[in-house]
Structures are given as C-alpha cells and as structure tokens.
C-alpha positions in Angstrom: -13.8 10.5 -2.4 -10.1 10.9 -3.2 -8.4 8.1 -5.0 -5.0 7.4 -6.5 -3.5 4.3 -8.1 0.0 3.1 -8.9 1.9 0.0 -10.0 4.4 -1.0 -7.3 7.5 -3.4 -7.5 7.1 -5.8 -4.5 10.3 -7.3 -3.4 11.0 -9.5 -0.4 7.4 -10.1 -0.3 6.3 -6.7 0.7 5.7 -3.0 -0.2 4.9 0.2 1.7 2.2 2.7 2.0 4.0 5.5 3.7 3.7 9.2 4.6 6.3 11.5 2.9 8.5 13.2 5.5 9.8 16.6 4.3 13.5 17.1 4.4 14.7 18.6 7.8 11.8 17.0 9.7 12.6 14.3 12.3 11.7 10.9 11.0 9.9 8.4 13.3 11.1 4.9 13.9 9.0 2.8 11.5 10.8 -0.5 11.2 8.2 -3.2 10.7 8.3 -6.3 12.7 8.2 -9.0 10.2 8.1 -11.6 12.9 4.4 -10.4 13.6 3.1 -12.7 10.8 0.5 -10.2 9.8 -0.6 -9.4 6.4 -0.4 -5.6 7.2 2.2 -4.2 9.7 1.3 -0.7 10.9 4.0 1.5 12.3 4.1 5.3 12.7 3.7 6.9 9.3 3.8 3.5 7.5 1.8 0.4 6.5 3.9 -2.5 5.3 1.8 -4.8 3.1 3.1 -8.4 3.1 2.5 -10.3 -0.2 2.3 -14.1 -0.7 4.6 -13.7 -3.6 8.4 -12.9 -3.3 8.8 -10.5 -6.2 6.1 -9.0 -8.7 4.4 -5.9 -9.7 1.0 -5.1 -8.2 -1.7 -2.6 -8.9 -2.3 -0.6 -5.8 -5.2 1.8 -5.2 -5.4 4.2 -2.1 -8.6 6.1 -1.4 -10.2 8.3 1.3 -13.9 7.6 1.7 -16.6 8.5 4.3 -17.7 4.9 4.9 -16.3 1.4 4.2 -17.6 0.4 0.6 -19.9 -2.7 0.3 -17.8 -5.6 -0.9 -18.8 -5.9 -4.5 -17.4 -9.5 -5.3 -15.9 -12.2 -3.4 -12.7 -12.0 -5.4 -11.7 -9.2 -3.1 -10.5 -10.5 0.3 -10.3 -8.2 3.5 -7.0 -8.4 5.0 -8.4 -6.4 8.0 -8.7 -2.9 9.3 -6.3 -0.9 11.6 -6.2 2.6 13.2 -3.9 5.0 11.3 -2.7 8.3 12.7 -0.9 10.7 10.3 2.5 11.6 11.8 3.4 14.5 9.5 1.6 16.0 6.5 -0.5 13.0 5.7 0.7 12.7 2.2 0.6 9.0 1.5 2.7 7.3 -1.2 3.2 3.9 -2.5 6.7 2.3 -2.8 8.6 -0.9 -3.0 11.5 -1.7 -0.8 14.1 -2.0 -3.7 12.2 -0.3 -6.6 11.2 3.0 -4.8 8.0 5.0 -5.6 5.2 3.4 -7.6 4.6 4.4 -11.3 1.3 5.8 -12.4 -1.2 3.0 -13.0 -2.0 4.3 -16.5 1.8 4.8 -17.0 2.4 1.1 -16.5 2.3 1.0 -20.5 5.8 1.1 -22.2 7.2 4.6 -22.4 5.7 5.9 -19.1 7.5 8.3 -16.9 7.2 9.9 -13.4 5.8 8.5 -10.1 2.2 7.6 -8.9 0.4 10.6 -7.3 0.2 10.7 -3.5 -3.1 10.6 -1.4 -3.5 13.4 1.0 -4.9 12.6 4.6 -5.8 15.4 6.9 -3.0 15.5 9.5 -5.5 16.1 12.4 -7.7 13.2 11.5 -7.5 9.7 12.9 -8.3 7.1 10.2 -9.4 3.5 10.1 -7.7 1.9 7.2 -9.2 -1.1 5.5 -7.0 -3.2 3.3 -8.3 -5.5 0.6 -6.4 -7.8 -1.8 -7.4 -9.7 -4.9 -5.7 -12.9 -6.1 -4.1 -13.8 -2.9 -5.7 -17.0 -2.2 -3.8 -18.7 -5.0 -0.9 -16.1 -5.9 1.9 -18.3 -4.5 0.7 -21.3 -6.5 0.3 -19.4 -9.7 3.8 -17.8 -9.2 5.5 -21.2 -8.7 3.6 -22.6 -11.6 5.1 -19.7 -13.8 8.4 -20.4 -12.6 8.1 -24.1 -13.5 7.1 -23.1 -17.0 10.2 -20.9 -17.1 8.1 -17.8 -17.5 10.7 -15.7 -15.7 9.6 -12.5 -17.3 6.1 -12.8 -15.8 5.9 -10.1 -13.1 2.3 -9.0 -12.8 -1.2 -10.2 -12.3 -0.6 -12.2 -9.0 -2.1 -9.7 -6.5 -3.9 -6.3 -6.5 -4.6 -4.2 -3.4 -6.9 -1.4 -2.2 -6.3 0.6 0.9 -9.4 2.8 2.1 -8.8 5.4 4.7 -12.0 6.4 6.6 -12.1 9.3 9.0 -12.7 8.0 12.6 -11.9 10.9 14.8 -9.5 13.9 15.5 -6.2 14.0 17.1 -4.2 16.9 18.6 -2.2 19.0 16.0 1.6 18.2 16.1 3.8 20.8 17.0 5.9 22.4 14.2 9.5 21.4 14.6 
C-alpha cells in the first residue's frame, strides 16, 4: 500500500487532489461545477473536495490499496466513492486554491520546508476513489464558535481527509503527445 500525507490550506471551502501535468502537455478542462452541491466533484485529472468550513488547514492522506479498508471508528464518515481515470502520468498531489501545494504532514511543525510528496497511480489503471472525512459533522459550528471567541488564529483541527484509490480495471494507454 502506497501512502502520502500533507497539510493543505483550504480556502473558499475547498481543496484539490489533482494530477500533475508536465510542462508542454495539453491540459484538460477540469473546472469543477460548484453548483453540483456534492462533497466531492470529480473532473478529468482532479478531485475537488468541498469542506464545511470556509478557511482552515486540514491533514489529508492519499493512498493506493487493493481493497477498501474496514471502517475502524464511527468518527470517520464516508463522503462516497467515484470512478477515477488518470489522464496523464497519474502523479497525484494535494493543493489549496490559494495556498498551492500541501506541506509535508511531519513538516507542519515550525521551520518546515518543501511540499508534500505525491502519490503515483498507474496511468493505465481505472480506480475507484473512496473519500472519508473526520470532524465534518460539527466542523462549521466549531469554526463559528472559535470566531465568536475571537480565536482568529485557529486554523486547524476542523476536518481531516483520507482518499483511497483502489484499482478497478484497465484503460487504454494514452497516445504520447
């Protein structure tokens, strides 16, 4: 099982799990439809995860597994599962809409540098991605309570996410362009 974690800056109530597209390769249209009212919006090469909190830092873990793990506690809520087809190299990263790439989870401590590692999916494999969240059921209320108490510096601990990619089949190889 491959696994990577990072801390992402959520802004405008969302963040991305997206494939890195190499320079010189034609990008795909992957603008999410925020009117869909879905917790996860899947577009070619990207998952947009919608948070219940406007702006905060969240711990995000990505993994590839052979089967969906048994849910360990009721604290983790399933947001659902969706098919995902890599559109380029399959190198998945975590990023915020205004903050850019996530920082390494261990590097969340002061003085850390660099970006969170990427998770590599096999480009010829079709996956089912399962997305889980912890803390979502009352994250908005906890955030609003923190603002009332004037804890404006409080940016973390509202929601955590896990995305598990499980192989579900093969797709035709993309032509090199």
